[in-house]
C-alpha positions as CSV (number, residue, x, y, z in Angstrom):
1,M,25.4,-0.6,23.7
2,A,27.8,-2.2,26.3
3,T,29.4,-5.4,26.5
4,T,27.8,-8.0,28.8
5,E,29.3,-10.8,30.1
6,S,28.1,-14.0,27.9
7,L,27.6,-17.2,28.1
8,F,29.9,-18.6,25.6
9,Q,33.4,-18.5,25.1
10,S,35.4,-16.2,22.9
11,G,35.8,-17.6,19.2
12,T,32.4,-19.7,19.8
13,F,31.6,-18.9,16.1
14,S,34.8,-17.8,14.5
15,G,34.6,-18.1,10.7
16,R,30.7,-17.9,10.8
17,N,29.1,-15.4,8.6
18,V,25.5,-13.8,10.3
19,F,23.3,-11.9,8.4
20,V,20.5,-9.7,10.8
21,A,17.9,-8.1,9.0
22,G,16.9,-5.5,11.2
23,G,20.1,-5.5,13.2
24,T,20.3,-1.8,13.6
25,S,18.5,-1.4,17.1
26,G,17.2,-3.2,19.6
27,I,17.4,-7.1,19.9
28,N,18.6,-7.5,16.7
29,L,21.9,-5.3,17.0
30,A,22.1,-7.2,20.5
31,I,22.4,-10.9,18.2
32,A,24.8,-9.1,16.1
33,R,27.0,-7.9,18.6
34,R,27.1,-11.0,20.3
35,F,27.8,-13.2,17.4
36,G,30.1,-10.3,16.9
37,E,31.9,-10.8,20.4
38,L,32.1,-14.5,19.7
39,G,33.9,-14.3,16.7
40,A,31.6,-14.4,13.7
41,R,31.1,-11.7,10.7
42,P,27.8,-10.0,11.2
43,F,26.0,-7.8,8.2
44,V,23.4,-5.6,9.0
45,I,20.6,-4.4,7.2
46,S,17.9,-2.0,7.7
47,R,15.8,0.9,5.6
48,S,18.2,4.0,7.3
49,Q,21.6,3.7,5.9
50,E,22.2,6.5,8.9
51,R,21.5,3.6,10.8
52,V,23.1,0.8,9.1
53,D,26.2,2.9,9.5
54,A,26.1,3.7,13.0
55,A,25.1,-0.1,13.7
56,V,28.6,-1.3,12.0
57,A,30.6,1.3,13.4
58,E,29.5,-0.3,17.0
59,L,29.7,-3.7,15.7
60,A,33.4,-3.0,14.6
61,T,34.8,-2.3,17.8
62,V,34.1,-5.9,18.6
63,A,34.1,-7.6,14.8
64,P,36.2,-5.8,12.7
65,A,35.2,-7.1,9.4
66,A,31.5,-6.1,10.5
67,A,29.4,-4.6,7.4
68,G,26.3,-4.1,6.3
69,M,23.6,-1.9,3.5
70,A,20.1,-0.1,3.6
71,A,17.4,-2.6,2.7
72,D,13.9,-2.8,3.2
73,V,12.8,-5.8,4.1
74,R,9.3,-5.2,2.5
75,D,11.8,-5.2,-1.3
76,Y,12.8,-8.7,-2.2
77,A,15.1,-7.6,-4.6
78,A,16.7,-5.3,-2.0
79,V,17.4,-8.3,0.7
80,E,18.3,-10.2,-2.3
81,T,21.0,-7.9,-3.1
82,A,22.1,-7.4,0.3
83,L,22.5,-11.3,0.8
84,K,24.3,-11.2,-2.3
85,T,26.8,-8.2,-1.5
86,F,27.7,-10.5,1.9
87,H,27.7,-13.9,0.5
88,D,30.1,-12.7,-2.6
89,A,32.0,-10.9,0.2
90,A,32.4,-13.6,2.8
91,G,31.2,-17.0,0.9
92,E,28.4,-19.3,2.3
93,I,26.1,-18.3,5.3
94,D,25.8,-20.0,8.0
95,I,23.5,-18.0,10.5
96,V,20.6,-16.0,9.3
97,V,18.3,-13.9,11.9
98,S,14.9,-11.9,10.7
99,G,13.8,-9.7,12.9
100,A,12.7,-6.0,11.4
101,A,9.3,-5.0,13.0
102,G,7.1,-2.6,13.1
103,N,4.8,-1.8,16.3
104,F,2.0,0.9,17.3
105,V,-0.8,0.7,19.5
106,A,-4.5,0.5,17.7
107,E,-7.9,-0.5,18.7
108,A,-9.2,-3.1,15.9
109,A,-12.1,-0.6,15.2
110,K,-9.8,2.3,14.7
111,L,-7.2,0.4,12.9
112,S,-6.6,1.2,9.2
113,S,-6.4,-1.0,6.4
114,N,-3.2,0.1,5.6
115,G,-1.7,0.2,9.1
116,F,-2.6,-3.4,9.5
117,R,-1.1,-3.9,5.9
118,T,2.1,-2.2,7.0
119,V,3.3,-4.1,9.9
120,V,1.9,-8.1,8.2
121,D,4.4,-6.8,5.6
122,I,7.4,-5.4,7.7
123,D,6.9,-8.4,9.7
124,L,5.5,-11.7,8.4
125,V,6.2,-10.8,4.5
126,G,9.4,-9.7,5.4
127,T,10.9,-12.6,7.1
128,F,9.7,-14.7,4.2
129,H,11.6,-12.6,2.1
130,V,14.9,-13.0,4.2
131,C,14.4,-16.8,4.1
132,R,13.6,-17.5,0.7
133,A,16.5,-14.6,-0.2
134,A,18.8,-16.2,1.9
135,F,18.4,-20.1,1.2
136,P,20.2,-20.3,-1.9
137,M,23.4,-19.2,-0.2
138,L,23.2,-20.9,2.8
139,R,25.6,-23.4,4.2
140,K,23.9,-26.9,3.7
141,P,24.1,-28.8,5.5
142,G,25.0,-26.5,8.7
143,A,22.9,-23.5,8.4
144,S,21.0,-22.3,11.0
145,L,17.8,-19.6,10.5
146,I,16.0,-17.8,13.6
147,N,13.4,-15.7,13.1
148,I,12.1,-13.3,15.8
149,S,8.8,-13.4,16.7
150,A,6.7,-12.0,19.8
151,T,4.0,-13.3,22.8
152,Q,2.1,-11.6,21.0
153,A,1.8,-14.8,18.6
154,I,0.2,-16.8,21.6
155,N,-0.8,-13.7,24.0
156,P,-4.1,-11.6,22.0
157,M,-3.0,-8.2,23.4
158,P,-5.7,-5.4,22.9
159,G,-4.5,-2.8,20.6
160,Q,-2.5,-5.4,19.0
161,A,-4.5,-7.2,16.3
162,H,-2.3,-6.1,13.3
163,V,0.5,-7.6,15.6
164,C,-1.0,-10.6,16.6
165,A,-1.6,-11.8,13.4
166,A,1.9,-11.2,11.9
167,K,3.3,-13.0,14.6
168,A,1.2,-15.9,14.7
169,G,2.1,-16.1,10.7
170,I,5.9,-15.8,11.7
171,D,5.5,-18.8,13.9
172,A,4.1,-20.3,11.5
173,L,6.5,-19.8,8.6
174,T,9.2,-21.0,10.8
175,K,7.6,-24.3,11.6
176,V,7.3,-24.8,8.1
177,L,10.3,-23.7,7.2
178,A,11.9,-26.2,9.5
179,I,9.8,-29.1,7.9
180,E,10.9,-28.5,4.4
181,W,14.8,-27.3,5.1
182,G,15.4,-29.6,7.5
183,P,16.3,-32.9,5.6
184,L,18.9,-30.4,4.2
185,G,20.5,-29.6,7.5
186,V,19.5,-26.1,7.6
187,R,17.5,-25.7,11.2
188,V,14.8,-22.8,11.7
189,N,13.4,-22.0,14.7
190,G,11.8,-19.0,16.3
191,I,12.5,-16.5,19.5
192,A,9.5,-14.8,20.9
193,P,10.7,-12.8,23.0
194,G,8.3,-11.2,26.0
195,P,8.7,-7.4,27.6
196,V,12.0,-6.6,26.6
197,E,13.8,-3.6,28.8
198,A,15.5,-0.7,26.3
199,T,13.4,-1.6,23.4
200,E,11.2,0.8,21.4
201,G,8.5,-1.5,21.3
202,M,8.1,-1.4,24.7
203,S,8.3,1.9,25.3
204,R,5.3,2.1,22.6
205,L,3.3,-0.5,24.5
206,T,4.2,1.3,28.4
207,P,3.9,5.2,27.2
208,T,3.5,5.5,31.4
209,D,5.0,4.7,34.3
210,A,1.5,3.1,35.1
211,H,1.5,0.7,31.9
212,R,5.2,-0.2,32.7
213,Q,4.4,-1.4,36.6
214,A,1.0,-3.2,35.7
215,V,3.0,-5.1,33.1
216,L,5.6,-6.0,35.2
217,R,3.1,-7.2,37.9
218,A,1.9,-9.5,34.9
219,I,4.8,-10.9,34.9
220,P,6.1,-13.8,37.3
221,L,9.4,-12.8,37.8
222,R,8.5,-9.1,38.2
223,R,11.1,-7.9,35.3
224,Y,11.3,-7.3,31.8
225,A,13.9,-9.5,29.5
226,R,17.3,-8.2,29.4
227,L,18.9,-7.6,26.1
228,S,21.6,-9.8,26.8
229,E,19.4,-13.2,27.4
230,I,18.0,-13.0,24.1
231,A,21.4,-12.6,22.4
232,D,22.1,-15.6,24.3
233,T,19.4,-17.3,23.1
234,A,20.1,-16.9,20.0
235,V,23.7,-18.3,20.0
236,F,22.4,-21.4,22.1
237,L,20.2,-21.9,19.3
238,C,22.9,-22.2,16.9
239,S,25.7,-23.6,18.8
240,P,26.4,-27.1,18.8
241,A,24.0,-27.6,22.2
242,G,21.2,-26.6,20.4
243,A,21.8,-28.9,17.4
244,N,18.8,-30.7,17.6
245,F,16.1,-27.8,18.1
246,N,14.2,-27.6,14.2
247,G,10.9,-26.4,14.3
248,E,11.0,-24.6,17.9
249,I,9.7,-21.2,19.2
250,L,12.1,-20.3,22.3
251,V,9.5,-18.2,24.5
252,C,11.4,-16.0,26.9
253,D,8.8,-13.8,28.5
254,G,9.4,-14.4,32.4
255,G,6.8,-16.8,32.8
256,Q,3.9,-13.9,31.4
257,S,2.5,-16.3,29.0
258,T,1.6,-18.9,31.4
259,L,-0.9,-16.6,32.5
260,G,-2.7,-15.9,29.6
261,S,-3.2,-13.0,27.8
262,G,-6.2,-12.3,30.3
263,A,-3.8,-10.9,32.8
264,F,-1.6,-8.9,30.7
265,A,-4.7,-7.2,28.9
266,A,-6.4,-6.6,32.2
267,A,-3.0,-4.8,33.3
268,W,-2.4,-3.3,30.3
269,A,-6.0,-1.7,30.2
270,G,-6.2,-1.1,34.1
271,A,-3.4,1.1,33.8
272,G,-4.9,3.5,30.8
């Protein structure tokens, strides 16, 4: 992943410990890398040790102390072990990003119970596991948690019943945690990206060029978000500039959600 210019100064997060669930690819790896570029010590997890090793090798080019281990967010004990490993090595955790996710396209009438449950377990239950297991090891006051959601939480989309349900649950969980943990000085916010370039999710949602062009027409800015833009949104929320944000879900979708779900749904269906 190429380094891109950040709006924030090098060293902004020096001495900070950042835990990123799902941090071996896409949005989450971009976030881990950005914090590393700004001086933080990133620790990433995902199910595959091979992917963890590759991500840590990349992160080490900008953050020599980067580390990680394999852990499935559906397994609370595994997540807790990973967090304890990081905590024992680095001390109190300053920033937690929960972004592990699953997605595939399936109409509700053809969606199996197992398929629905799998996405909810990874996205929603996994997010709870990460936040809950991290709680005892957070710096209090001063810690910041970010849950990665998606615009499916607010825009119903065809073929995404399982994802819409899971993401809406993540947004609600984020707000509850913000209320409960805010008095302790722990801020909890969310980021809901719309279409983001160079991600596996969009490859699945736009399998043909016709789908891609239709989705672009449903975005007022007529472009996908860049990975660097989502990463800098996360950095903003954890920086002094975002110090009064708590319980917010920042939507980064080029204005797609202002049109409602109808425009996206019509565009996507019409391209099939």
